[in-house]
N, C-alpha and C positions, 0 to 999 in steps of 0.2 A: 170353083171353091166358094163355099158359103159360110158365113159366120154372122149371126145376129143375136141380140140379147133382149130379154124382156123380164123385168122384175115381177116376181110372183106375189110379193107383199112388200110393204114399205120397209120393214126392219130386217127381213131375212129372205133369202132364196131368189135366185135368178135362173131363168130358163135360157139355154143356149141352143139355137138351131144351127147345126153345122153338119157337114158331110164327113164321112170317115177320112177321106183324103186330107181334108184340112186338119182334122184332129190328130191324125197319125204323122203329119208332116212336121209337127212341132212349131210351125210358124206362129201359132196363136198361144203358145205355151205361157209366155210371159203375161199376156192379158188374162188368161185363165187363172194363173196364180194370183194376180192382182184382184180379180173378181172374187176368188175364193176367200181371200182375207177380208175383203170389204163386205161380202154378202153371206158368208158362212156355208151356204149350200148352193150347188150348181146342178141343174137338171138338164140332161141331154135326152130328149124324148126319142124312143124307138131307134136309137143309133145302131143297135144290133151288133155289138162287138162279139166276136168269138174270143176264146181265152187268149190266144196269141195276140190278137189286136188289143185286148184290154191291157195286157202286160206292156205292149209297145206304147200305148197311150199313156199309161202310168209313168213310164220312164221318160216321156217327154217333159214331165212335170217335176221330176226329181228322182231319187234313188228308191227302188222298190224295197219294202221291208218284208222279210220272210216271216212265216208263221213259226211257231215253236218247233214243229216237225220239219221245217226247212222249205215247205212248199211255198210258192209265190201266189198261187190261186187257191183260195180257201172256199169250201162249200158251206154256205150259211143255210142250214136246214135243221129241222127237228127230227128228220128221218135218220134213225141210228144206222140204217143199212148204208147210207151215203156218207155219214159222218159219225164215227163211233163216240165222239164227245158231244153229241148233239144236246144232251140234257143240260150241259153247261150253258147253252145258248138261251135257256129259259130266262136267265137273268137279263137278256136283251129286251124283255117286255117292260122294263122299268128304266126310268131316266138315268143315264150314265154317260161318263166320258171314258173312252177306251184308254187303257194304259196307265191307270192310276197306281199300279204296282211298279211302274218304271220311273226312273229319274227323268228320262227323256221320252215322253209319250209320242206316238206316231203323229205325224203332221196331218194326215188326211186318210180317209178310206174311200175307195171307189167300189160301188156295188153295181152289178148288172143283173137284171131280172131274167131268169130262165123259165121257171115254172111258178105259177101263182096259186094261192089258196082261193077257193070260191068265195070265202068271206074272211074278213080280217086281214092281217098281214100288211097293212100300210106301215109306213115309217114316218115318225114325227121327229122334228128337230127344233131346238130352241137356241136362240142367240144369247150366249152368256156374256158377251161384250155389252150388248144393248141392255141386258138385264142389269148389269152393274151400273152402267151409265145413268140409268133412270132411277136407281135407288135414291131415296131421299138422303140428303147430306148427312143426317144423323146416323142413318143406317150404314152408309159407307164408312163413317168414322168408327162405328162399333165393330165392323168387320175387319178393318185394317189391322194387320199384325196377328190376327188369330190363326192358329194352326189346327188342322183337322186330321185325325187318324183315319186313313182309308184302308179297307180290308176287302179283298175279293170275297171272303166268306160271309161278309155282312149281306151281300146280295142274295146269298143262298136262302136266307130266311124269308125273303120276299115271295119266293115260289115254293119253298119246302119248309114250312114252319117247324116241323119235327123231323129233321134229317137223322139218319142213323149215324153212329160215331165214325164209321169208315168214310162216309160221304163228307162229313164235316172235317175230318182229318185231311182228306184229299184237298178240299177247298182251302183249308188253313195253310197247307204246304205252299200255296201260291204266294203267300206273304202278306205283309202289312207295310204301309208307308205313311209317314207324316208329311202333309202337304200344306201349303198356304191356302187359306180360304179365298184370298184374293190374289190371283196370279198377275204379277206385274211384268208384262211382256217387254221385250227389248225394243219394241216399236213405240213404247210409251203407253199403250193401251192397257186396260185392266179387264179381267174377266173373273167370274165366279167358278170355283172348283168344288162342285157339289155332286149329288147323285146318289145312287143306291149303294155305292161302295163307301160313302162317308159315314163312319161309325159314330164318332163323337168329336166334339171340339176339345182340344187338349186343355187340361186344367180348368175346365168349366163344369159346374154342376150338371149331372146327366139330364135332368128334366129341362133345365135352361138350354142345354146343348141341343136336345132333340127338338125343342120348340123353335130354336133359331134355324136349324137345318131344314126343318119342314117349311117354315115360313119363307125361307129363301128359295126352296124348290117351287113352292106355289107361286112366288113372285116371278121367277125366271120362266115359268111355263104358262104364263098368261097368253091369251090369244095374240096379242100384238107382237110377241117375241117368237111365235111358233109357226112353222110351216109343216103341213101334213102331206106327204106324197102318196098318192094312190098309184100303184105300179101298173104299168103295161109291160108285157113281154118285150124285151129289147131295150127298155129304158136303162140308162146309166146315170147314177147320181154320185156326186162327190161332196163330201162335207169336211170342213175345217175342224178337225178334232180338238184343236187348241182353243177354239172359241165357240163351241156348241156342245150341247148334250143331245142325245138321241134315244129313241126307243122304238121297238116294233109294237104295233097293236096286236093283241092275242089272236091266234089262229089255230086251227086244228093240226096237231103234230102229224096226223096221218094224211094231211092234204097233199103232201109232196112239194110244198113250197120250197123253191130253191133259188138262191141268188149266189153269184160268184163274186168274191171280194179280193181286191188287191189293196195294198197299202203303200203310203209314202213314208219313208223313214223320218223320224223326228229330227228337228233342227234346233230345238230350244228346250231347255230343262224347265221343270216346274219351279225350281229354286235357284 
């Protein structure tokens, strides 16, 4: 049984070298959970989980969260023949946190690479804990207490600036939610809640709101807070959805790129 770790950058991401037996046994689950909170992103190179193994590994770490249709394993692809809602995933090309339409967002996502695009299709992550910690004191003070309206449909305009009314109505049906700009976690740590679903700061002039949200996104996605994963088939990556944002780098929708996702149920509400 093997288990060793190596930090991939000072502020985010750790690689874990481990065999399947060790990971599926659950004997290192507590350590993996600890590292996930500390480091935000964990990379398991070429571990080669099949779907059954990925679900079993996920459940050593917590309770699996099903997708809207009830499935546990979700196909992340822009190929509509493999995922009929693939167009919705174009929003994943922009910085975001999963679950901003939910009171309790998922704790973590686990992705395993099955088919890769010849170009593009990397995944980037940024540490929103570290980004908040490094904000100047005056900026932290400005952000404290602010509330932001998040809308799934806001992300639509990033990749489809002129959607038809039916598409917009469908995205709007997902809902809206007002969230704190600074998430005060039960651990005592704080992180920024921003990204492409963040529509505007409540009760703030729209120009000032847009300027603040863009400035915070630029701050949080500076190189010192970011890890970019270049996938190999068989890689598995976990990220702490409560303390990171992520995005995929653009790739050809016809490339067949395919990753399988499982999720851990959330354990802490935004508010």
